[in-house]
N, C-alpha and C positions, 0 to 999 in steps of 0.2 A: 504494500500500500504506500503510495506516495504521500508526502507531506508538503507543506508550503515552503517555498524557497525563502531565503533570508535576503533582505534588502541591505546593501552596503551602507545606506544612510542610517540604519539602526545600530551600526557598530560603534561602540564607545571604547574609551581607553582608561586604564587604571594603573596608577603608579607612575613614577618618573625616575629617570637616571639608572634604569636597569642595565645590566651588562650581560648580554647574550642569554635572555630568559627562554632557553630552548624547550624546557619541559615544565609545565605548570602542574602542581599538586594542590588540589582543593580539599579543605577540611570542613566538617559540619559547623565549626565555630565561626566560619567566615574568613579565616586566615587562608592565604595562598602562599605557596612556597615555590621559588624558582631558582635555577642555578645562577651563580654569580661569578663572572670571570675577572672581577676586580682582584688585583694582586693582594694576597697570595691565593685567592680563590675560595669559594664556599657556596653559601646560599643566601638568598634574600627573602625575608618575610614581608609580605604585602598585606596590610590590614584592609578591612572593608572600606575604609575611607580613603585608601590610596597611600597611606603612610608606608615607608619602606625602611626596613631594618636589616642590616647585614650581619651575618654570622660567618666570619672568615676563619680559615684553618690556621690558627696561631700557634698550635702545639702539635706538630707532626710527630707521630710515633715511628718506630722502626719500620723500614720498608716503604714509607710514604714519600712519594716524590712530589715536591712542590715546584711550580705553582699547581694547585689543584684545578683541573679542567673538568668541572662537573658537566655532564651531558644529560643522561637520564638520572633522575633522583627518585627515591622512594622513602616515604615517611614511616618511621617505626614507632611503636608504642613507647612512650616516655620522652619523645621529642628528638631522638637521634635520626640521622638520615643515612641511607645507603647511597653511595655516589658511584656512578659509572664514570671512570676517569678516562677522558679522551686525550691522553698524552700525545705529544708530538710523535713519539716513536713507540712507546710502550703504554699498555693499558692496565687497569686494575679495578677492583671494587674496594672502596674505602668506606669506613663508617665515620661520619662527622657528628660529634656530640654538640649539644647546645652551647657549651662553653668554648668551642673552637678546637677541642682536642680531635685529632684525626688518627684513626687506626687502620691498618691493613686488614682486609678480609681475605682477598685472594688476588694474586697477580700471575697465575699460571694455570694452564689446563693441559691435562695429560702430560705433565712434566715439562711443558714448553711455555715460555713467556707469553703472556696475553698481548696481542696487538691492541691498539687503542680501542677502548670499550665504549659502546654506544648506549646501552640501556640495561637496567637491572630490575628484576621483578621478583619480590618475595612471594612464597606461597604459604599456606596454612601449616605446612609441615616444617617450616623453617628453612626450606631450600631456597636457593636463588637461581633464577633463570637469567642468563647473561647473554646479550647479543653483541657479536663482533661483526662489524659491517664488512671488513675486508682485511686480508693479510698482505695486500700490496702496499709498497712504499714508493712514492707517496700515495695516499689514499685516492687521489684523483685518477690514478691509473685504472680504477674500477668504476669510474663514471661512464660506463659503457653498457650497451644492450646485452653483451655476453658476460656481464659480471657473474662470477660464480665462486668466489673465494670466501664468502661470509659463512659464519657458523653460529650455532647456539650452544652455550656451555651450561652445565648444571653443577652448582656448588652445593654440597651437603657435608655431613659429618665425615665422610670418607675422602673428601677432597673435591677437586673440580675436574670435570671431564666433558668432552665434546659429545653432544647427543644428536646434533643435526649439522650436516656439512654441505658444502657446495651451493650455498645460497647467494642470491643476487643482490648483495649489499643489504645485509640484515639490519633492520631498524627496530622500531618499537614492537614489543610483543605483549600479549594479553591472555590471561587465563579465563575460561568460562567460570561461572559461579560455582559449579560443582568440581572444578579443577580437573575435568576429564578431557578438555580440549584446550589447545594452545593455538592462537593465531599470531602470525608475524607478518610485517610488511617487508617486502623485498624492493627497495627503492628503485634500483636501476634495472631490475628484471621486470618492474612494473606489475607486480602481482601481490595479492594477499593470499598467504598460504596457511593451511590448517593442518595441525598434527593431532593425533591421539596421544594423550599422556598415559604412559604405561610405567610399570615398575622400574624398567631399565632406563626410562627417559622419554623419548618421543618415537612414534611410529606412524606409518601410513600417511606420509605427507602428500597433500593434494592441493590444487589451486582452487580457492573459493571465488576470486574475482581477478580480472585483468583490467588494466587501466591504459587509456589511450594517450595520444600526443599531448604534451604539456603537463601530464600528470606524473608526479614522482612521489609515491606514497611514503609518508614518514610517520606521523602520529596515528594512534589507534585507540579508540574509546568505545566502551559498551553502552548501549541504550537500554532503557527499561523494556522495550518491545522486542528485544533480542536482535535488533539490527546493530550495526557497528558504524561509527563515524571515522573516516580516514581523512587526514589532512595532507595536502600536497604542497611541497615547496615549489618554487619557481612561479607556478600559476596561482598560488594562494587559493586553493580550492578546498572546500569541505565536501566530501562525498559520502553519502549514506549507502551502506552495503546491506542488503536484506539477507536473511538466512539462506535464501536460494542463490545468492551471489549477484542478483540484480543490483544495479547501481543507479543512484539519483544524485545529481549535482544540487547541493543546497546553497552553496556560497562560492563566489569567485571574485577575486580582485586581481585581474591579470592585465598586464601591459602587453598588448599583442606583439609589438615589435621585439620586446624582451623575450617573450616565450618563443617566438620564431627563431631568434638568435640562438637560444639555448638548445632548442629542439634540433636545429641544423647541426650544431656541434655534437650533440649527443648521437645522432644517427651516423655522423661521419667518424665517430670515434676520436674526436678532438676536444671534448668537453674538459675544462680545467677548473681550478678553484675560482677564478674570476667570474665564471658563469653563476656561481652561488653567492659570491660576495657582492654582487650588484643586484639591486632590486628597486626599480623606479615606482612600483605600486605602493599605495598607502599601507597595506599590510606587508610586513617586512619578512617574507619567507616563512609563512606559518608552518610549524613543525610538530604541533602537539595540540590536543584539545582536552580539557578537563571540565567536567560538569560540577557546578556548585550552586549556591543559593539554597533557600529554604526547601524548595521542591525539586532540586537538581535540574532546573530548567535554564540556568544561566550557563552559557558556554564561554570558557576562558581559553584564549589561544596563546600558546607559546610560539616564539619565533626566533630566528637566527640573528636577525639584524636590528630589531627594534629595541627601544629603551622603555617600553610600556607594554602592558597586557591588554590586547584587544578583547572585547567581550560583547555578547549579544544574547537576546532572549531566543532560546531554541524552540523550534516547533515540535521537538521530541525530547522527552526527559531522559536523564541518564540513569544508569544503574549504579547504586552506591558501591564503591570499591572497598576492600577490607580495611583500608586506613581511614575511612570516612569518620569513624567515631573513636579513633585512637586517643588515648590519654596523651595530652600534649606535654606533660611534665613542665619543665622550666619555660617552654615556649608560650605557655598560657599568659606569661607576663605581657606579651605583645597585645593581648586583648585589652589590657588596661590602658594601653597607649593609643588604641584605635580611635579614629575620629568618630564623633557621635553621628 
């Protein structure tokens, strides 16, 4: 079933001075959390009134490489964060505490160093699902239609191991409410892939949806009606994917000349970092979507290049993720500072 598209005129912005807010995490309290690439790196807390408060990694523990380059982040009970570290050459998953302490969780898989990490997703068993977009150096060498060096790793009490390989620039992943299914975006393979979660990790990978010219799927969010919302960089699209795999464009802020320039380079195998670092549209390479608000009907957009969080009233409500009601611990102090 289709829903109403979103008018760009209804999009508003929250917060100021953010530094690469690629991934938004929303909480029932109204607080939002985003990565922060201000040196030495960490996260920013955004209050409902738009106030911004940085928590930077001031006390790195053994094995922690600064500056911290948080890409995907996950809120834990008690107010700590799991950080997917998108280092220049090496990746890791770190834990950032509310006081700025930073500890290593894992920096290898199957005994080999992790390449730059894209996203980290905890499950109810305490395991971590980690996406690695590419093993190529520099990463831009995999901005190609034939990208196939990405993988998914699973971290648990026995260590970290690769559970799915040969993926086309692995990006955000998502577990179903019963944790029997995992979805993942393959950005440059232009597909949304589904796996069955089994005791050994993942099995039965298959394509749920494919995306056409100008669409580069990055973020992935569940809706209450079992559809998924996918965000696309370059074209600034929000695409709704039905359980059947049918797609519907909900929002687009695309500069036609810019999209054509990127698309030509992508198809020719010449796409490079400048194709992502330039964005003339008002939405600044949207990369993530998180539902918030009292009824989970406010959509907040993470982005690669902007310094604020775009938001709009969504025609479909979100599914509350496991962190929605987490105890905030010391982070609750930011509610006292929230604008009325």
